VOKETOR-213962 format. One record per residue: residue number from 1; x, y, z of N, C-alpha, C in turn. Coordinates in steps of 0.05 Angstrom, whole numbers, plus 5000, padded with zeros to 4 digits. Layout:
BEGIN
NUM, X, Y, Z, X, Y, Z, X, Y, Z
...
//
This chain:
BEGIN
1, 2613, 2532, 3374, 2619, 2549, 3359, 2644, 2568, 3366
2, 2669, 2572, 3360, 2682, 2593, 3369, 2674, 2618, 3381
3, 2691, 2635, 3384, 2690, 2669, 3387, 2687, 2677, 3363
4, 2704, 2678, 3349, 2709, 2683, 3319, 2687, 2681, 3306
5, 2677, 2659, 3301, 2649, 2651, 3284, 2619, 2666, 3299
6, 2619, 2664, 3327, 2597, 2679, 3344, 2595, 2708, 3332
7, 2621, 2722, 3336, 2625, 2748, 3327, 2620, 2752, 3299
8, 2631, 2734, 3286, 2625, 2748, 3256, 2596, 2743, 3252
9, 2579, 2722, 3262, 2548, 2715, 3251, 2538, 2740, 3270
10, 2542, 2749, 3294, 2527, 2769, 3305, 2541, 2799, 3288
11, 2560, 2799, 3276, 2567, 2820, 3252, 2577, 2846, 3282
12, 2592, 2830, 3299, 2608, 2849, 3320, 2634, 2842, 3321
13, 2661, 2862, 3325, 2687, 2854, 3336, 2689, 2837, 3357
14, 2704, 2814, 3352, 2704, 2800, 3373, 2707, 2810, 3399
15, 2733, 2830, 3409, 2737, 2846, 3430, 2714, 2864, 3441
16, 2690, 2869, 3417, 2674, 2886, 3426, 2658, 2862, 3441
17, 2652, 2837, 3431, 2634, 2824, 3441, 2647, 2804, 3468
18, 2669, 2811, 3471, 2687, 2797, 3497, 2677, 2817, 3517
19, 2681, 2842, 3513, 2677, 2869, 3531, 2646, 2870, 3539
20, 2633, 2865, 3528, 2606, 2864, 3535, 2596, 2835, 3552
21, 2614, 2809, 3548, 2604, 2789, 3557, 2610, 2797, 3587
22, 2641, 2806, 3586, 2650, 2815, 3620, 2626, 2835, 3633
23, 2617, 2853, 3623, 2608, 2865, 3632, 2580, 2859, 3642
24, 2569, 2832, 3626, 2539, 2822, 3637, 2551, 2806, 3660
25, 2574, 2790, 3659, 2585, 2774, 3676, 2587, 2788, 3709
26, 2604, 2811, 3703, 2610, 2831, 3724, 2585, 2837, 3740
27, 2558, 2843, 3717, 2538, 2854, 3734, 2522, 2837, 3741
28, 2518, 2813, 3731, 2498, 2794, 3742, 2517, 2781, 3763
29, 2530, 2774, 3769, 2554, 2769, 3787, 2556, 2739, 3778
30, 2569, 2732, 3753, 2558, 2708, 3748, 2591, 2695, 3749
31, 2592, 2672, 3760, 2619, 2664, 3758, 2627, 2640, 3738
32, 2645, 2626, 3741, 2654, 2603, 3712, 2638, 2582, 3715
33, 2627, 2577, 3741, 2606, 2554, 3743, 2579, 2551, 3743
34, 2568, 2559, 3732, 2533, 2572, 3737, 2513, 2543, 3721
35, 2516, 2523, 3739, 2494, 2500, 3732, 2470, 2506, 3718
36, 2455, 2531, 3736, 2430, 2535, 3720, 2431, 2549, 3695
37, 2456, 2557, 3683, 2452, 2570, 3660, 2479, 2552, 3636
38, 2477, 2524, 3645, 2497, 2510, 3630, 2479, 2480, 3623
39, 2485, 2481, 3598, 2467, 2455, 3586, 2474, 2423, 3599
40, 2458, 2408, 3601, 2456, 2383, 3627, 2482, 2369, 3612
41, 2478, 2364, 3580, 2503, 2349, 3569, 2534, 2363, 3575
42, 2536, 2391, 3577, 2557, 2395, 3582, 2569, 2394, 3612
43, 2543, 2393, 3630, 2545, 2388, 3655, 2555, 2358, 3661
44, 2549, 2332, 3646, 2557, 2309, 3655, 2587, 2302, 3642
45, 2596, 2319, 3623, 2624, 2314, 3620, 2648, 2338, 3634
46, 2638, 2348, 3654, 2656, 2369, 3667, 2665, 2349, 3688
47, 2685, 2362, 3689, 2702, 2353, 3715, 2708, 2376, 3732
48, 2703, 2378, 3758, 2710, 2398, 3767, 2712, 2401, 3792
49, 2730, 2417, 3812, 2739, 2407, 3838, 2714, 2412, 3854
50, 2705, 2396, 3872, 2684, 2400, 3892, 2684, 2421, 3908
51, 2713, 2429, 3917, 2713, 2455, 3933, 2706, 2483, 3913
52, 2704, 2486, 3891, 2696, 2511, 3875, 2661, 2512, 3875
53, 2654, 2485, 3883, 2616, 2484, 3880, 2607, 2502, 3907
54, 2580, 2509, 3894, 2569, 2524, 3920, 2563, 2503, 3940
55, 2552, 2510, 3965, 2554, 2500, 3986, 2532, 2470, 3985
56, 2510, 2485, 3974, 2486, 2465, 3971, 2494, 2438, 3959
57, 2512, 2449, 3932, 2519, 2426, 3917, 2540, 2405, 3930
58, 2559, 2427, 3946, 2574, 2405, 3958, 2565, 2383, 3975
59, 2548, 2393, 3991, 2533, 2381, 4017, 2517, 2352, 3997
60, 2502, 2361, 3977, 2494, 2342, 3963, 2509, 2317, 3950
61, 2535, 2327, 3940, 2553, 2308, 3938, 2568, 2292, 3956
62, 2571, 2305, 3984, 2575, 2293, 4005, 2552, 2263, 4013
63, 2525, 2275, 4011, 2509, 2253, 4020, 2499, 2231, 4007
64, 2515, 2238, 3972, 2514, 2211, 3954, 2538, 2202, 3956
65, 2555, 2212, 3972, 2579, 2193, 3973, 2602, 2199, 3952
66, 2594, 2217, 3937, 2609, 2229, 3914, 2640, 2242, 3915
67, 2643, 2253, 3944, 2663, 2269, 3953, 2661, 2258, 3982
68, 2686, 2261, 3993, 2690, 2252, 4020, 2684, 2275, 4041
69, 2676, 2267, 4065, 2668, 2287, 4084, 2689, 2288, 4100
70, 2700, 2306, 4092, 2735, 2311, 4106, 2731, 2321, 4136
71, 2704, 2332, 4144, 2701, 2335, 4174, 2698, 2310, 4193
72, 2675, 2291, 4178, 2685, 2269, 4193, 2706, 2248, 4188
73, 2728, 2252, 4173, 2750, 2237, 4171, 2766, 2249, 4190
74, 2774, 2278, 4195, 2783, 2286, 4212, 2774, 2284, 4241
75, 2748, 2279, 4243, 2740, 2272, 4269, 2748, 2239, 4282
76, 2755, 2224, 4264, 2759, 2195, 4274, 2793, 2194, 4270
77, 2810, 2215, 4254, 2835, 2208, 4263, 2846, 2225, 4283
//
């Protein structure tokens, strides 16, 4: 659903909806990538820069071999 469609269905102006969304994001300190608030199907299609992930997700990705352990590679070099 587009922002225009959502605003129309909610019966509000799109800019008002966007302003309220911004207020909610700032108040709850939400970032762009919030895995707990994202549908699994969307997460499966998502390509992200691992450097932007929370530390616990980066650590898990390293353990699974999905991303390189740069510290270990530097130690060898």
